C-alpha positions in Angstrom: 97.4 -12.6 43.4 100.8 -11.4 42.3 101.9 -7.8 42.4 101.6 -7.7 38.6 98.0 -9.0 38.9 97.1 -6.4 41.5 98.6 -3.6 39.3 96.6 -4.5 36.2 93.4 -4.9 38.2 93.4 -1.3 39.4 90.8 1.1 37.9 92.1 3.3 35.1 92.0 6.4 37.2 94.5 4.8 39.6 97.0 3.6 37.0 100.1 5.6 36.1 101.2 6.5 32.6 104.2 4.6 31.3 106.4 7.6 32.1 105.4 7.3 35.8 103.2 10.4 35.6 99.6 10.1 36.7 97.0 10.0 33.9 94.8 13.0 33.7 91.3 12.6 35.2 88.4 11.7 32.9 87.1 15.1 31.7 84.1 13.7 29.8 80.8 15.3 30.9 77.2 14.5 30.0 76.2 16.7 27.1 73.8 19.5 28.0 70.5 19.9 26.1 70.8 22.4 23.3 67.1 23.2 23.1 66.7 24.7 26.6 64.8 28.0 26.4 66.8 31.0 27.5 65.9 32.6 30.8 63.9 35.7 30.4 63.7 38.6 32.8 60.3 39.0 34.4 58.2 41.8 33.1 58.2 44.9 35.3 55.6 46.4 37.6 54.4 49.9 36.5 52.9 52.4 39.0 51.3 55.7 38.1 48.3 57.9 38.2 45.2 57.0 36.3 43.5 59.3 33.8 40.0 58.0 33.1 38.2 59.0 29.9 34.8 57.2 30.3 33.3 55.0 27.6 35.0 55.8 24.3 38.3 57.6 23.4 39.4 57.9 19.8 42.9 58.5 18.4 41.5 61.7 17.0 40.8 62.7 20.6 44.3 61.7 21.6 45.8 64.0 19.0 43.5 66.2 16.9 44.5 65.5 13.2 45.4 69.1 12.6 48.5 68.6 14.8 49.5 65.2 13.3 52.2 66.8 11.1 54.1 68.2 14.2 57.2 66.3 15.4 56.2 64.1 18.4 58.2 66.3 20.9 56.0 69.3 19.8 52.8 67.3 19.3 52.9 66.1 22.9 51.8 69.5 24.0 48.6 69.1 21.9 47.6 65.7 23.2 43.9 65.6 24.3 43.8 69.3 23.5 40.2 69.3 22.4 39.1 67.5 25.6 41.3 69.2 28.2 43.7 71.9 26.9 45.7 71.7 30.1 46.1 67.9 30.3 49.5 67.8 28.7 50.9 70.1 31.3 49.5 67.9 34.2 50.4 64.4 33.1 53.5 62.8 34.6 55.9 60.0 33.6 54.4 56.6 34.4 50.7 57.7 34.3 48.2 55.5 32.5 45.1 56.2 30.3 41.9 54.3 31.3 39.0 54.0 28.9 36.4 51.3 28.0 37.0 51.5 24.3 39.9 53.0 22.3 38.9 53.6 18.7 41.2 54.1 15.8 39.1 56.8 14.1 37.1 59.8 15.0 33.7 60.0 16.8 31.9 59.6 13.6 33.6 56.3 13.0 35.7 57.5 10.1 39.1 55.7 10.1 42.3 57.7 10.5 45.1 57.6 8.1 47.7 55.2 9.3 50.3 57.9 9.7 47.9 60.1 11.6 47.1 57.2 14.1 50.9 56.6 14.5 51.4 60.3 15.2 48.7 60.3 17.9 50.2 57.3 19.7 53.8 58.6 19.3 52.7 62.0 20.8 51.0 60.2 23.7 54.1 58.2 24.4 56.1 61.5 24.5 54.0 62.8 27.3 55.4 60.0 29.6 52.2 57.9 29.6 53.4 54.3 30.2 50.3 52.2 29.5 46.8 52.1 28.1 44.0 50.3 29.9 40.9 49.4 28.0 38.2 46.8 27.7 38.5 46.9 23.9 40.8 48.3 21.2 40.1 48.9 17.6 41.8 46.6 15.2 45.6 47.2 15.0 45.6 49.8 17.8 47.2 47.5 20.3 50.1 46.7 18.0 50.5 50.4 17.0 50.5 51.4 20.7 53.2 48.9 21.5 55.3 50.1 18.5 55.0 53.6 19.9 56.4 52.5 23.3 53.1 52.1 25.2 51.9 49.0 27.0 48.3 48.3 26.0 46.4 46.0 28.4 42.8 44.8 28.5 40.5 44.3 31.4 37.0 43.0 31.6 35.8 46.2 33.4 38.3 49.1 33.7 35.6 51.4 35.2 36.9 50.8 38.7 39.7 53.2 38.0 39.1 57.0 38.3 41.2 60.0 37.5 43.7 60.6 40.2 43.7 57.0 41.5 47.1 55.4 42.0 47.4 52.3 39.9 49.9 49.4 39.9 50.2 47.2 36.8 52.0 43.9 37.7 52.8 42.8 34.1 54.5 39.6 35.2 51.6 38.5 37.3 49.0 39.9 34.8 47.0 41.9 37.3 46.2 45.5 38.1 45.6 46.9 41.5 43.9 50.2 42.2 46.0 51.3 45.2 43.5 54.1 46.1 40.5 51.7 46.4 42.0 48.3 46.8 40.1 47.0 43.8 42.0 44.6 41.5 41.5 42.8 38.2 43.3 40.4 35.9 44.9 41.5 32.7 43.5 39.5 29.8 45.8 40.0 26.9 49.2 39.1 28.2 49.7 35.7 26.5 53.2 34.5 25.7 53.4 36.2 22.3 52.3 39.5 23.8 54.7 39.2 26.7 57.5 38.6 24.3 56.5 41.7 22.4 56.2 43.9 25.5 59.6 42.6 26.7 61.2 43.4 23.4 59.7 46.9 23.4 60.9 47.6 27.0 64.3 46.3 26.2 64.6 48.6 23.2 63.6 51.5 25.4 66.1 50.4 28.1 63.3 49.6 30.5 63.9 45.9 30.9 
């Protein structure tokens, strides 16, 4: 083989440009998929004290309608006033409400006006309550609670939580642990759409 033959048989990366300068390396790369889902931060774990309200709690219990016209920052002092007038002074940021059923109306079953229901949930969020735990919610209450800045979760049997218990809600793993008793249960309503909604709410609040 002649020198010329050896020169022309070299791979492209080893040949020189006509000017004597080395050719730039091949910068082509395999194209990356454009449909890859963006990475999402895991949902947080919430820890707080439980406040248990038995079988049924209504939004009229949460905030008596006579206080619905107050601004949320003032209405917060009236939350649960007809059940425990001192409750609003005892609740702490991160606490959770536990009840078997959360109804949207009053004890007689009469529905609340939408703005009254919104006022009740907004006032509850102002107290620092982080989450609602129930077996069942009335129609639209879950979405309204989320819009107010509360995390509504459902369990098969929330009665294992009692007032004063320390509770941990692992939203990413979809489970609740009663730190005072060791009992635990799975959260039933954290499907992907609900996770996305909770994540968006927490992000808007600066909590995720």
